[in-house]
C-alpha atoms as a printed R data frame, in Angstrom:
    type eleno elety resid chain resno       x      y       z
1   ATOM     1    CA   MET     A     1 -19.959 17.937  -0.754
2   ATOM     2    CA   ARG     A     2 -20.840 21.831  -1.253
3   ATOM     3    CA   LEU     A     3 -17.409 23.444  -1.642
4   ATOM     4    CA   ALA     A     4 -15.263 26.809  -2.597
5   ATOM     5    CA   PHE     A     5 -12.465 26.478  -4.185
6   ATOM     6    CA   MET     A     6  -9.456 29.252  -2.881
7   ATOM     7    CA   GLY     A     7  -6.368 28.774  -5.825
8   ATOM     8    CA   THR     A     8  -4.632 30.433  -8.134
9   ATOM     9    CA   PRO     A     9  -1.418 29.268  -9.788
10  ATOM    10    CA   ASP     A    10  -0.520 25.661 -11.654
11  ATOM    11    CA   PHE     A    11  -0.352 23.898  -8.747
12  ATOM    12    CA   ALA     A    12  -3.820 23.906  -7.339
13  ATOM    13    CA   VAL     A    13  -5.361 22.754 -10.711
14  ATOM    14    CA   PRO     A    14  -5.103 18.881 -10.286
15  ATOM    15    CA   ALA     A    15  -6.767 19.502  -6.977
16  ATOM    16    CA   LEU     A    16  -9.626 21.615  -8.742
17  ATOM    17    CA   ARG     A    17  -9.830 19.208 -11.356
18  ATOM    18    CA   ALA     A    18  -9.887 15.734  -9.312
19  ATOM    19    CA   LEU     A    19 -12.642 17.509  -6.673
20  ATOM    20    CA   HIS     A    20 -15.482 18.171 -10.000
21  ATOM    21    CA   GLN     A    21 -14.732 14.558 -10.866
22  ATOM    22    CA   ALA     A    22 -15.494 13.443  -8.302
23  ATOM    23    CA   GLY     A    23 -19.198 14.607  -8.102
24  ATOM    24    CA   HIS     A    24 -18.118 17.510  -4.873
25  ATOM    25    CA   ASP     A    25 -20.495 20.291  -5.875
26  ATOM    26    CA   ILE     A    26 -18.258 23.369  -6.623
27  ATOM    27    CA   VAL     A    27 -20.523 26.229  -6.154
28  ATOM    28    CA   THR     A    28 -17.733 28.873  -6.814
29  ATOM    29    CA   VAL     A    29 -13.864 29.544  -6.723
30  ATOM    30    CA   TYR     A    30 -11.257 32.167  -5.447
31  ATOM    31    CA   SER     A    31  -8.291 33.037  -7.672
32  ATOM    32    CA   GLN     A    32  -6.052 35.989  -7.705
33  ATOM    33    CA   PRO     A    33  -7.125 38.522 -10.184
34  ATOM    34    CA   PRO     A    34  -5.361 38.617 -13.709
35  ATOM    35    CA   ARG     A    35  -2.566 40.131 -13.785
36  ATOM    36    CA   PRO     A    36  -0.571 41.441 -16.740
37  ATOM    37    CA   ALA     A    37   1.737 39.481 -18.702
38  ATOM    38    CA   GLY     A    38   3.199 39.021 -22.008
39  ATOM    39    CA   ARG     A    39   4.833 41.620 -24.484
40  ATOM    40    CA   GLY     A    40   1.857 43.299 -24.978
41  ATOM    41    CA   LYS     A    41   0.535 43.020 -21.091
42  ATOM    42    CA   LYS     A    42  -2.972 42.314 -21.572
43  ATOM    43    CA   LEU     A    43  -4.413 40.503 -18.094
44  ATOM    44    CA   ARG     A    44  -4.308 37.127 -18.236
45  ATOM    45    CA   PRO     A    45  -6.715 34.873 -15.855
46  ATOM    46    CA   SER     A    46  -4.809 32.784 -13.130
47  ATOM    47    CA   PRO     A    47  -4.425 28.810 -14.638
48  ATOM    48    CA   VAL     A    48  -6.898 28.513 -11.712
49  ATOM    49    CA   GLN     A    49  -9.837 31.100 -12.756
50  ATOM    50    CA   THR     A    50  -9.088 29.775 -16.569
51  ATOM    51    CA   ALA     A    51  -9.661 25.918 -15.474
52  ATOM    52    CA   ALA     A    52 -12.706 27.410 -13.749
53  ATOM    53    CA   GLU     A    53 -14.665 28.716 -16.353
54  ATOM    54    CA   GLU     A    54 -13.582 25.639 -18.503
55  ATOM    55    CA   LEU     A    55 -15.374 23.348 -16.443
56  ATOM    56    CA   GLY     A    56 -18.477 25.995 -15.858
57  ATOM    57    CA   ILE     A    57 -17.871 27.604 -11.946
58  ATOM    58    CA   PRO     A    58 -18.356 30.785 -11.474
59  ATOM    59    CA   VAL     A    59 -15.477 32.705 -10.181
60  ATOM    60    CA   ARG     A    60 -14.772 35.809  -7.596
61  ATOM    61    CA   THR     A    61 -11.037 37.792  -7.912
62  ATOM    62    CA   PRO     A    62 -11.460 40.304  -5.272
63  ATOM    63    CA   LEU     A    63  -8.438 41.744  -4.151
64  ATOM    64    CA   SER     A    64  -8.307 41.365  -0.995
65  ATOM    65    CA   LEU     A    65 -10.089 39.360   1.996
66  ATOM    66    CA   ARG     A    66  -8.764 41.544   5.077
67  ATOM    67    CA   ARG     A    67 -11.732 43.975   6.149
68  ATOM    68    CA   ASN     A    68 -13.919 43.089   2.958
69  ATOM    69    CA   ALA     A    69 -17.044 42.679   4.803
70  ATOM    70    CA   GLU     A    70 -19.214 41.705   1.955
71  ATOM    71    CA   GLU     A    71 -17.417 39.281   0.460
72  ATOM    72    CA   HIS     A    72 -17.404 37.792   4.312
73  ATOM    73    CA   ALA     A    73 -21.058 37.690   4.243
74  ATOM    74    CA   TYR     A    74 -20.520 36.389   0.778
75  ATOM    75    CA   PHE     A    75 -18.787 33.715   1.902
76  ATOM    76    CA   ARG     A    76 -20.779 32.862   4.922
77  ATOM    77    CA   ASP     A    77 -24.223 32.876   3.358
78  ATOM    78    CA   LEU     A    78 -22.975 30.154   0.410
79  ATOM    79    CA   LYS     A    79 -23.619 27.682   3.352
80  ATOM    80    CA   LEU     A    80 -20.248 25.591   2.900
81  ATOM    81    CA   ASP     A    81 -19.519 22.403   3.640
82  ATOM    82    CA   ALA     A    82 -15.889 23.011   3.543
83  ATOM    83    CA   ALA     A    83 -13.779 25.153   2.029
84  ATOM    84    CA   VAL     A    84  -9.964 23.549  -0.107
85  ATOM    85    CA   VAL     A    85  -7.609 25.962  -0.213
86  ATOM    86    CA   ALA     A    86  -4.744 25.330  -2.933
87  ATOM    87    CA   ALA     A    87  -1.458 27.973  -2.889
88  ATOM    88    CA   TYR     A    88  -4.988 31.090  -3.254
89  ATOM    89    CA   GLY     A    89  -1.474 33.685  -1.397
90  ATOM    90    CA   LEU     A    90  -4.140 35.714   0.237
91  ATOM    91    CA   ILE     A    91  -4.515 35.968   4.079
92  ATOM    92    CA   LEU     A    92  -8.352 34.291   4.695
93  ATOM    93    CA   PRO     A    93  -9.739 36.333   7.974
94  ATOM    94    CA   VAL     A    94 -11.336 34.139  10.127
95  ATOM    95    CA   GLU     A    95 -14.911 35.067   9.600
96  ATOM    96    CA   MET     A    96 -13.715 33.366   6.423
97  ATOM    97    CA   LEU     A    97 -12.149 30.699   8.062
98  ATOM    98    CA   ASP     A    98 -15.245 29.727  10.266
99  ATOM    99    CA   ALA     A    99 -17.990 30.081   7.986
100 ATOM   100    CA   PRO     A   100 -17.917 26.655   6.005
101 ATOM   101    CA   ALA     A   101 -19.476 23.188   7.781
102 ATOM   102    CA   ARG     A   102 -15.522 21.590   8.281
103 ATOM   103    CA   GLY     A   103 -13.947 24.974   7.925
104 ATOM   104    CA   CYS     A   104 -11.587 25.663   5.960
105 ATOM   105    CA   LEU     A   105  -8.232 23.109   4.392
106 ATOM   106    CA   ASN     A   106  -5.602 23.678   3.066
107 ATOM   107    CA   ILE     A   107  -3.183 21.230   0.459
108 ATOM   108    CA   HIS     A   108   0.386 22.537   1.647
109 ATOM   109    CA   ALA     A   109   3.163 21.715  -0.594
110 ATOM   110    CA   SER     A   110   5.790 19.891   2.324
111 ATOM   111    CA   LEU     A   111   5.787 17.533   5.322
112 ATOM   112    CA   LEU     A   112   4.464 19.947   7.924
113 ATOM   113    CA   PRO     A   113   6.017 20.903  10.217
114 ATOM   114    CA   ARG     A   114   9.094 21.484   8.106
115 ATOM   115    CA   TRP     A   115   8.790 24.462   5.188
116 ATOM   116    CA   ARG     A   116   6.100 26.795   6.181
117 ATOM   117    CA   GLY     A   117   5.806 29.616   4.482
118 ATOM   118    CA   ALA     A   118   5.230 30.271   0.987
119 ATOM   119    CA   ALA     A   119   8.034 28.438  -1.466
120 ATOM   120    CA   PRO     A   120   8.236 24.877  -0.023
121 ATOM   121    CA   ILE     A   121   9.047 23.422  -2.438
122 ATOM   122    CA   GLN     A   122  11.892 25.032  -3.659
123 ATOM   123    CA   ALA     A   123  13.419 25.320   0.322
124 ATOM   124    CA   ALA     A   124  12.606 20.903   0.159
125 ATOM   125    CA   ILE     A   125  15.500 21.216  -2.679
126 ATOM   126    CA   LEU     A   126  17.498 23.867  -1.830
127 ATOM   127    CA   ALA     A   127  18.011 22.096   2.030
128 ATOM   128    CA   GLY     A   128  18.941 18.878  -0.076
129 ATOM   129    CA   ASP     A   129  15.768 17.156   1.104
130 ATOM   130    CA   SER     A   130  15.843 13.440   1.206
131 ATOM   131    CA   GLU     A   131  11.933 13.592   1.065
132 ATOM   132    CA   SER     A   132   9.028 15.867   0.422
133 ATOM   133    CA   GLY     A   133   5.206 15.473   0.111
134 ATOM   134    CA   VAL     A   134   1.708 17.417   0.710
135 ATOM   135    CA   THR     A   135  -0.101 17.513   4.134
136 ATOM   136    CA   ILE     A   136  -3.902 18.164   3.930
137 ATOM   137    CA   MET     A   137  -3.912 20.859   7.113
138 ATOM   138    CA   GLN     A   138  -7.406 22.618   9.607
139 ATOM   139    CA   MET     A   139  -6.374 25.619   8.781
140 ATOM   140    CA   ASP     A   140  -6.276 28.307  11.692
141 ATOM   141    CA   ALA     A   141  -4.945 31.726  11.808
142 ATOM   142    CA   GLY     A   142  -1.348 31.550  12.461
143 ATOM   143    CA   LEU     A   143   0.885 30.527   9.567
144 ATOM   144    CA   ASP     A   144   0.624 27.515   8.227
145 ATOM   145    CA   THR     A   145  -0.067 25.762  12.257
146 ATOM   146    CA   GLY     A   146  -3.565 24.090  11.710
147 ATOM   147    CA   SER     A   147  -3.653 20.339  12.462
148 ATOM   148    CA   MET     A   148  -2.292 17.969  10.018
149 ATOM   149    CA   LEU     A   149  -5.790 15.174   8.799
150 ATOM   150    CA   LEU     A   150  -3.586 13.570   6.169
151 ATOM   151    CA   ARG     A   151   0.328 13.203   4.508
152 ATOM   152    CA   ASP     A   152   2.313 11.069   2.181
153 ATOM   153    CA   HIS     A   153   5.539 11.856   0.766
154 ATOM   154    CA   VAL     A   154   7.945 11.088  -2.149
155 ATOM   155    CA   ALA     A   155  11.350 10.462  -2.069
156 ATOM   156    CA   LEU     A   156  13.892 13.835  -3.456
157 ATOM   157    CA   THR     A   157  17.512 12.233  -5.877
158 ATOM   158    CA   ALA     A   158  19.896 14.767  -7.237
159 ATOM   159    CA   HIS     A   159  18.232 14.684 -10.376
160 ATOM   160    CA   THR     A   160  14.470 15.760  -8.568
161 ATOM   161    CA   THR     A   161  14.305 19.851 -10.030
162 ATOM   162    CA   ALA     A   162  11.564 22.225  -8.684
163 ATOM   163    CA   THR     A   163   9.537 21.476 -12.213
164 ATOM   164    CA   THR     A   164   9.413 17.811 -11.693
165 ATOM   165    CA   LEU     A   165   8.794 17.771  -7.673
166 ATOM   166    CA   HIS     A   166   5.976 20.758  -8.388
167 ATOM   167    CA   ASP     A   167   4.170 18.015 -10.745
168 ATOM   168    CA   ASP     A   168   4.169 15.540  -8.117
169 ATOM   169    CA   LEU     A   169   2.905 17.132  -5.634
170 ATOM   170    CA   ALA     A   170   0.311 18.438  -7.425
171 ATOM   171    CA   ALA     A   171  -1.152 15.382  -8.502
172 ATOM   172    CA   MET     A   172  -0.639 13.882  -5.101
173 ATOM   173    CA   GLY     A   173  -2.277 17.366  -3.536
174 ATOM   174    CA   GLY     A   174  -5.019 16.585  -6.093
175 ATOM   175    CA   ARG     A   175  -5.281 12.833  -4.622
176 ATOM   176    CA   LEU     A   176  -5.311 13.949  -1.021
177 ATOM   177    CA   ILE     A   177  -7.986 16.053  -0.502
178 ATOM   178    CA   VAL     A   178 -10.528 13.776  -2.081
179 ATOM   179    CA   ASP     A   179  -9.466 11.469   0.143
180 ATOM   180    CA   VAL     A   180 -10.468 13.336   3.230
181 ATOM   181    CA   LEU     A   181 -13.411 15.060   2.202
182 ATOM   182    CA   SER     A   182 -14.406 11.272   1.322
183 ATOM   183    CA   ARG     A   183 -14.120 10.701   5.007
184 ATOM   184    CA   PRO     A   184 -16.125 11.810   8.227
185 ATOM   185    CA   PRO     A   185 -14.830 14.592   9.620
186 ATOM   186    CA   PHE     A   186 -11.991 13.746  11.850
187 ATOM   187    CA   PRO     A   187  -9.725 15.651  14.540
188 ATOM   188    CA   GLY     A   188  -6.703 15.985  12.410
189 ATOM   189    CA   THR     A   189  -2.973 15.740  14.303
190 ATOM   190    CA   PRO     A   190  -1.127 18.512  15.935
191 ATOM   191    CA   GLN     A   191   1.980 19.648  13.811
192 ATOM   192    CA   PRO     A   192   5.183 19.061  16.740
193 ATOM   193    CA   GLU     A   193   6.751 21.981  17.782
194 ATOM   194    CA   ALA     A   194  10.308 19.587  17.018
195 ATOM   195    CA   GLY     A   195  11.260 20.609  13.206
196 ATOM   196    CA   VAL     A   196   9.425 23.806  12.768
197 ATOM   197    CA   THR     A   197  11.377 25.619   9.884
198 ATOM   198    CA   TYR     A   198  10.037 28.629   7.364
199 ATOM   199    CA   VAL     A   199  11.210 29.577   4.293
200 ATOM   200    CA   GLN     A   200  10.078 33.071   3.204
201 ATOM   201    CA   ARG     A   201   8.741 34.383  -0.567
202 ATOM   202    CA   LEU     A   202  11.784 34.302  -2.860
203 ATOM   203    CA   SER     A   203  12.749 37.066  -4.569
204 ATOM   204    CA   ARG     A   204  14.699 37.343  -7.948
205 ATOM   205    CA   GLU     A   205  18.608 38.330  -6.106
206 ATOM   206    CA   ASP     A   206  17.586 33.707  -4.669
207 ATOM   207    CA   GLY     A   207  19.209 33.536  -8.010
208 ATOM   208    CA   ARG     A   208  21.994 34.877  -8.270
209 ATOM   209    CA   ILE     A   209  24.859 31.850  -7.575
210 ATOM   210    CA   ASP     A   210  27.682 32.147  -5.872
211 ATOM   211    CA   TRP     A   211  30.488 30.473  -6.723
212 ATOM   212    CA   THR     A   212  32.202 30.655  -3.817
213 ATOM   213    CA   ARG     A   213  29.943 27.870  -2.761
214 ATOM   214    CA   PRO     A   214  30.363 24.174  -3.995
215 ATOM   215    CA   ALA     A   215  29.431 22.942  -6.890
216 ATOM   216    CA   ALA     A   216  26.418 20.601  -5.110
217 ATOM   217    CA   ASP     A   217  25.031 23.975  -3.087
218 ATOM   218    CA   ILE     A   218  25.133 25.382  -7.059
219 ATOM   219    CA   ASP     A   219  23.693 22.162  -8.213
220 ATOM   220    CA   ARG     A   220  20.990 21.792  -5.552
221 ATOM   221    CA   GLN     A   221  19.819 26.023  -6.718
222 ATOM   222    CA   VAL     A   222  19.655 25.428  -9.956
223 ATOM   223    CA   ARG     A   223  17.418 22.223  -9.649
224 ATOM   224    CA   ALA     A   224  15.300 24.027  -7.109
225 ATOM   225    CA   LEU     A   225  14.847 28.016  -8.993
226 ATOM   226    CA   THR     A   226  14.370 27.635 -12.253
227 ATOM   227    CA   PRO     A   227  12.080 28.323 -14.203
228 ATOM   228    CA   TRP     A   228  11.366 30.483 -11.194
229 ATOM   229    CA   PRO     A   229  12.369 32.752 -10.125
230 ATOM   230    CA   GLY     A   230  15.628 31.152 -11.896
231 ATOM   231    CA   THR     A   231  18.799 31.193 -11.545
232 ATOM   232    CA   PHE     A   232  21.920 33.788 -13.310
233 ATOM   233    CA   THR     A   233  25.276 34.701 -13.047
234 ATOM   234    CA   VAL     A   234  27.791 37.270 -14.988
235 ATOM   235    CA   LEU     A   235  29.220 36.857 -18.294
236 ATOM   236    CA   GLY     A   236  31.121 39.150 -20.182
237 ATOM   237    CA   GLY     A   237  28.677 42.560 -18.655
238 ATOM   238    CA   GLU     A   238  25.190 40.755 -20.029
239 ATOM   239    CA   ILE     A   239  23.095 38.803 -17.370
240 ATOM   240    CA   ILE     A   240  23.284 34.412 -18.524
241 ATOM   241    CA   LYS     A   241  20.216 32.509 -16.835
242 ATOM   242    CA   ILE     A   242  21.626 29.091 -16.146
243 ATOM   243    CA   GLY     A   243  18.783 26.066 -16.971
244 ATOM   244    CA   ALA     A   244  20.551 23.284 -16.075
245 ATOM   245    CA   VAL     A   245  24.372 22.266 -14.740
246 ATOM   246    CA   SER     A   246  25.853 19.000 -14.686
247 ATOM   247    CA   LEU     A   247  28.404 17.502 -11.703
248 ATOM   248    CA   GLU     A   248  30.046 14.950 -14.134
249 ATOM   249    CA   ASN     A   249  32.846 16.850 -13.063
250 ATOM   250    CA   SER     A   250  32.515 18.054  -9.672
251 ATOM   251    CA   ASN     A   251  35.428 17.935  -8.072
252 ATOM   252    CA   LEU     A   252  39.246 19.396 -10.233
253 ATOM   253    CA   PRO     A   253  42.309 17.347 -10.881
254 ATOM   254    CA   SER     A   254  44.522 18.965  -8.274
255 ATOM   255    CA   SER     A   255  47.122 20.019 -11.030
256 ATOM   256    CA   VAL     A   256  44.192 22.095 -12.779
257 ATOM   257    CA   THR     A   257  43.134 23.702  -9.505
258 ATOM   258    CA   GLN     A   258  46.669 24.914  -8.894
259 ATOM   259    CA   MET     A   259  46.823 26.442 -12.694
260 ATOM   260    CA   VAL     A   260  45.327 26.435 -15.704
261 ATOM   261    CA   ARG     A   261  47.135 26.595 -19.058
262 ATOM   262    CA   ILE     A   262  45.923 29.860 -21.479
263 ATOM   263    CA   ALA     A   263  46.984 28.800 -24.733
264 ATOM   264    CA   GLU     A   264  45.945 32.043 -26.580
265 ATOM   265    CA   HIS     A   265  48.296 33.986 -23.832
266 ATOM   266    CA   GLY     A   266  51.281 32.010 -24.811
267 ATOM   267    CA   ARG     A   267  51.240 29.454 -22.465
268 ATOM   268    CA   ILE     A   268  50.787 32.126 -19.311
269 ATOM   269    CA   ASN     A   269  49.053 30.317 -16.405
270 ATOM   270    CA   MET     A   270  47.132 31.234 -14.149
271 ATOM   271    CA   ARG     A   271  45.828 30.663 -10.764
272 ATOM   272    CA   VAL     A   272  41.837 28.526 -10.592
273 ATOM   273    CA   VAL     A   273  39.557 30.529  -8.790
274 ATOM   274    CA   PRO     A   274  35.744 30.333  -8.236
275 ATOM   275    CA   GLY     A   275  34.068 30.929 -11.025
276 ATOM   276    CA   MET     A   276  36.690 30.324 -13.616
277 ATOM   277    CA   VAL     A   277  35.964 28.261 -16.577
278 ATOM   278    CA   VAL     A   278  38.637 25.700 -17.042
279 ATOM   279    CA   ASP     A   279  37.543 24.318 -19.984
280 ATOM   280    CA   ASN     A   280  36.470 24.515 -23.423
281 ATOM   281    CA   GLN     A   281  32.706 23.028 -22.279
282 ATOM   282    CA   LEU     A   282  32.387 25.473 -19.159
283 ATOM   283    CA   LEU     A   283  32.922 23.136 -16.958
284 ATOM   284    CA   VAL     A   284  33.413 25.820 -14.567
285 ATOM   285    CA   ALA     A   285  35.752 25.856 -10.698
286 ATOM   286    CA   CYS     A   286  33.713 26.455  -7.359
287 ATOM   287    CA   GLY     A   287  34.854 26.380  -3.777
288 ATOM   288    CA   ASN     A   288  36.130 23.065  -2.323
289 ATOM   289    CA   GLY     A   289  37.810 22.440  -4.753
290 ATOM   290    CA   THR     A   290  34.715 21.189  -6.617
291 ATOM   291    CA   ALA     A   291  33.451 22.432 -10.120
292 ATOM   292    CA   LEU     A   292  30.154 21.808 -12.408
293 ATOM   293    CA   ARG     A   293  29.571 22.192 -15.991
294 ATOM   294    CA   ILE     A   294  26.666 24.323 -17.431
295 ATOM   295    CA   THR     A   295  24.655 22.461 -19.694
296 ATOM   296    CA   ARG     A   296  22.043 24.480 -20.468
297 ATOM   297    CA   LEU     A   297  21.994 28.560 -20.838
298 ATOM   298    CA   GLN     A   298  20.237 32.118 -22.340
299 ATOM   299    CA   ARG     A   299  21.703 35.236 -23.323
300 ATOM   300    CA   PRO     A   300  19.651 38.149 -22.884
301 ATOM   301    CA   GLY     A   301  16.946 38.681 -25.303
302 ATOM   302    CA   ARG     A   302  17.082 34.516 -26.727
303 ATOM   303    CA   GLY     A   303  16.161 31.547 -25.728
304 ATOM   304    CA   MET     A   304  17.224 28.699 -23.670
305 ATOM   305    CA   MET     A   305  19.784 26.590 -25.254
306 ATOM   306    CA   GLU     A   306  21.589 23.866 -24.921
307 ATOM   307    CA   ALA     A   307  25.713 25.092 -23.967
308 ATOM   308    CA   ALA     A   308  27.063 23.597 -27.453
309 ATOM   309    CA   ASP     A   309  24.755 25.189 -29.219
310 ATOM   310    CA   PHE     A   310  25.481 28.841 -26.849
311 ATOM   311    CA   LEU     A   311  28.791 28.037 -27.746
312 ATOM   312    CA   ARG     A   312  28.722 28.034 -31.502
313 ATOM   313    CA   GLY     A   313  27.774 31.407 -31.339
314 ATOM   314    CA   GLN     A   314  29.925 32.677 -28.371
315 ATOM   315    CA   ALA     A   315  33.053 31.136 -27.512
316 ATOM   316    CA   VAL     A   316  33.647 31.309 -23.615
317 ATOM   317    CA   THR     A   317  37.970 30.390 -23.709
318 ATOM   318    CA   PRO     A   318  39.287 28.731 -20.197
319 ATOM   319    CA   GLY     A   319  40.731 31.200 -17.752
320 ATOM   320    CA   THR     A   320  36.707 33.605 -18.425
321 ATOM   321    CA   ARG     A   321  35.863 35.487 -15.146
322 ATOM   322    CA   LEU     A   322  31.796 34.257 -14.211
323 ATOM   323    CA   GLY     A   323  29.765 36.779 -12.150
324 ATOM   324    CA   VAL     A   324  32.392 39.294 -12.861
325 ATOM   325    CA   GLU     A   325  29.482 41.984 -11.350
326 ATOM   326    CA   MET     A   326  28.368 44.563 -13.925
327 ATOM   327    CA   PRO     A   327  29.569 48.025 -13.389
328 ATOM   328    CA   GLY     A   328  26.941 49.597 -11.574
329 ATOM   329    CA   GLU     A   329  26.184 46.790  -9.451
């Protein structure tokens, strides 16, 4: 089948490779332009562009597709059977949506109509969903509103992270899109109106930990937002990134919820509040009398490290408060 592929991040690469391996004629790949990256801020091509060039497929990187008549004409003249879109990052105008014979098919990383929008993988974990999956959708002019052609699901567990779910769904998307294109064209199933949810683009501020929330909520936040945009708190005036936490001690003993003994201060008792460290191994009080243990963290300018290694270089004593704002915040 004569195809164009449109995608940008790592999530889209397995689908591109799967289509190529299946023998489809991918005549061009669209990806977002190279961006400055690294300390030298050199332009770095997207993962999809890199993969396409390895496969010998020409790549186009327009800054925008809206009101881009020249690009619309080029796309139309490709005489495509279909275009496959996976996390491309640019809105396709109607002139391009309607150009291929079978239209444009989107690989969306959720079980539509739940989690339409830009960050469905993170949203499913944050919300504590029991499952996620991939929907192959016939694109229309709406935001993830097109008819569903094929879906598959995967269970979410207490250990699912954004990284593991991303990789599972990326592989699933490649398998499903090859399956859809192997079939004759068929009408999709309209998305039901019930159960529609949307997720907005994530920002760095979404990663700020609010220790007044229950430990289970914070655990989901860390698993959902690591590695991007990352979760963080404040320790001793520094922004500390949190890479992983554990709920093995999710409830504080009743005696500790009342007070914590600060040995180095001469047996002074202090009432436990959310964000307070309550032992020497980074057990932190959270909301509703719960607690979690920080197991991986990172200081500014350092690499992510295990908690034991962190504590060898910087002791964090019981009674220390996390999340205290830096001056000027």
